Wavefront OBJ file of the C-alpha trace (Angstrom):
o trace
v 113.422 196.804 56.441
v 116.153 198.429 58.547
v 113.911 201.433 59.121
v 111.049 199.199 60.278
v 113.242 197.186 62.663
v 114.810 200.292 64.229
v 111.393 201.937 64.516
v 110.012 198.853 66.252
v 112.929 198.776 68.700
v 112.606 202.496 69.356
v 108.883 202.379 70.085
v 109.344 199.257 72.175
v 111.914 201.076 74.326
v 114.827 198.776 73.458
v 116.888 201.286 71.467
v 117.462 204.023 74.053
v 119.897 202.109 76.276
v 122.175 201.272 73.337
v 121.803 204.793 71.946
v 122.922 206.277 75.272
v 125.901 203.920 75.511
v 127.075 204.776 71.997
v 126.667 208.500 72.703
v 128.693 208.331 75.917
v 131.380 206.193 74.267
v 131.841 208.638 71.384
v 131.893 211.763 73.582
v 135.006 210.557 75.413
v 137.022 210.859 72.178
v 136.009 214.402 71.220
v 138.917 216.676 70.311
v 138.659 220.233 69.000
v 140.419 219.658 65.666
v 138.514 216.444 64.899
v 135.252 218.134 65.895
v 135.934 220.980 63.461
v 136.660 218.561 60.596
v 133.549 216.526 61.356
v 131.377 219.664 61.501
v 132.695 220.630 58.051
v 132.014 217.123 56.734
v 128.433 217.129 57.973
v 127.760 220.464 56.246
v 128.697 218.825 52.928
v 125.367 216.974 53.172
v 123.279 219.927 54.376
v 120.223 221.139 52.420
v 122.174 223.953 50.669
v 124.959 221.539 49.696
v 122.443 219.008 48.369
v 120.765 221.765 46.376
v 124.107 222.556 44.707
v 124.713 218.848 44.035
v 121.187 218.571 42.617
v 121.789 221.494 40.256
v 125.115 220.047 39.057
v 123.679 216.573 38.479
v 120.535 217.933 36.796
v 122.567 220.216 34.509
v 124.874 217.327 33.576
v 121.913 215.066 32.834
v 120.095 217.808 30.907
v 123.167 218.285 28.702
v 122.902 214.559 27.908
v 119.124 214.811 27.404
v 118.602 212.234 30.147
v 115.216 213.607 31.204
v 113.942 210.474 32.936
v 117.172 210.216 34.914
v 116.706 213.802 36.118
v 113.222 212.974 37.383
v 114.383 209.756 39.055
v 117.298 211.574 40.694
v 115.085 214.422 41.924
v 112.388 212.051 43.105
v 114.834 209.755 44.877
v 116.834 212.441 46.659
v 114.162 214.980 47.479
v 111.509 212.303 48.017
v 113.804 210.910 50.704
v 114.246 214.383 52.202
v 110.483 214.926 52.264
v 109.712 211.484 53.736
v 112.342 212.016 56.440
v 110.980 215.448 57.332
v 107.417 214.129 57.541
v 108.432 211.243 59.805
v 110.448 213.624 62.016
v 107.387 215.815 62.469
v 105.253 212.803 63.395
v 107.696 211.101 65.775
v 109.109 214.221 67.515
v 112.009 212.346 69.158
v 114.259 214.639 71.202
v 117.894 214.912 70.190
v 120.782 213.948 72.460
v 121.998 216.550 74.920
v 125.462 218.136 74.695
v 125.390 218.465 70.899
v 128.393 219.983 69.169
v 126.091 221.656 66.650
v 122.923 223.628 67.266
v 119.825 221.983 65.802
v 116.190 222.568 66.624
v 114.400 219.872 64.616
v 113.423 216.441 65.973
v 115.946 213.616 65.898
v 114.290 210.544 64.333
v 115.244 209.648 61.629
v 118.464 211.399 60.669
v 117.899 213.635 57.640
v 121.634 213.676 56.894
v 121.866 209.870 57.035
v 118.800 209.290 54.857
v 119.726 211.816 52.179
v 123.368 210.725 52.070
v 122.274 207.121 51.539
v 119.828 208.208 48.840
v 122.559 210.261 47.176
v 124.984 207.329 47.225
v 122.422 204.971 45.700
v 121.329 207.470 43.051
v 124.874 208.370 42.031
v 125.728 204.697 41.761
v 122.693 204.156 39.533
v 123.624 207.128 37.358
v 127.278 206.138 37.065
v 126.988 202.372 36.687
v 123.367 201.653 35.780
v 123.123 198.408 37.691
v 123.894 197.106 41.170
v 127.151 195.289 41.830
v 130.487 195.215 43.615
v 131.413 198.680 42.333
v 128.850 200.122 44.771
v 131.067 199.637 47.819
v 132.963 202.929 47.479
v 129.705 204.882 47.267
v 128.734 203.583 50.711
v 131.635 205.552 52.163
v 129.637 208.793 51.779
v 126.578 207.770 53.816
v 128.842 205.974 56.280
v 130.929 209.125 56.836
v 127.881 211.375 57.076
v 125.991 209.063 59.431
v 128.994 208.609 61.700
v 129.552 212.371 61.694
v 126.034 212.866 63.078
v 126.737 210.400 65.889
v 130.149 211.980 66.559
v 128.609 215.431 66.869
v 125.965 214.002 69.204
v 123.397 215.472 66.817
v 121.642 212.095 66.564
v 121.237 208.860 68.387
v 122.764 205.811 66.700
v 119.274 204.437 65.991
v 118.337 207.701 64.222
v 121.231 207.184 61.823
v 120.462 203.506 61.214
v 116.817 204.359 60.516
v 117.894 207.209 58.236
v 120.137 204.921 56.223
v 117.325 202.398 55.911
v 114.764 204.998 54.879
v 117.105 206.583 52.324
v 117.894 203.198 50.798
v 114.222 202.235 50.672
v 113.000 205.436 49.007
v 115.873 205.941 46.557
v 116.212 202.304 45.508
v 112.436 202.001 45.287
v 112.192 204.949 42.925
v 115.078 203.652 40.818
v 113.525 200.198 40.595
v 110.050 201.535 39.792
v 110.867 204.377 37.409
v 114.502 204.170 36.399
v 115.937 202.612 33.331
v 119.546 201.498 33.137
v 121.406 204.761 33.331
v 124.539 203.728 31.456
v 124.943 205.811 28.355
v 122.634 208.396 29.911
v 121.070 209.677 26.684
v 117.339 209.066 26.670
v 116.385 210.786 23.432
l 1 2 3 4 5 6 7 8 9 10 11 12 13 14 15 16 17 18 19 20 21 22 23 24 25 26 27 28 29 30 31 32 33 34 35 36 37 38 39 40 41 42 43 44 45 46 47 48 49 50 51 52 53 54 55 56 57 58 59 60 61 62 63 64 65 66 67 68 69 70 71 72 73 74 75 76 77 78 79 80 81 82 83 84 85 86 87 88 89 90 91 92 93 94 95 96 97 98 99 100 101 102 103 104 105 106 107 108 109 110 111 112 113 114 115 116 117 118 119 120 121 122 123 124 125 126 127 128 129 130 131 132 133 134 135 136 137 138 139 140 141 142 143 144 145 146 147 148 149 150 151 152 153 154 155 156 157 158 159 160 161 162 163 164 165 166 167 168 169 170 171 172 173 174 175 176 177 178 179 180 181 182 183 184 185 186 187 188
């Protein structure tokens, strides 16, 4: 839903003014040390980092013989990554100028925001097996990653919002369609 609303606003031309205001507001607070920390943070959700996380989670689940959970995790996380990449290639939205990191791919939606949201949802499902109040701390990861992309001027605010929405839609959809309660983890 969030993805659809942001997409509608973007294509209708209503998002760019707010995006530009947010970008200019954030740039006035840039400081070298903070920038360095934020660049490090954003790399923790890069494709190589997510590959390492995927291997750790898959190995942990394999040791517990939770084969369906492995497939749901892989489908949720990497399905989100694939959907985001496909949409980026279709939309071809330019990134903001004056980025603090060099990136050559299109801007909409944010790959980091979508995959971090998917990761948060999938880890919650694996750890708790059902939705509830315990989920709040897992939203800190996508929040930090999404805000880091805005801070670095790597994405427009609407790119991040759309990424969060897309990641939630794909990951939660896969969990709801194919997942079983993950508590206990053994699926022998």
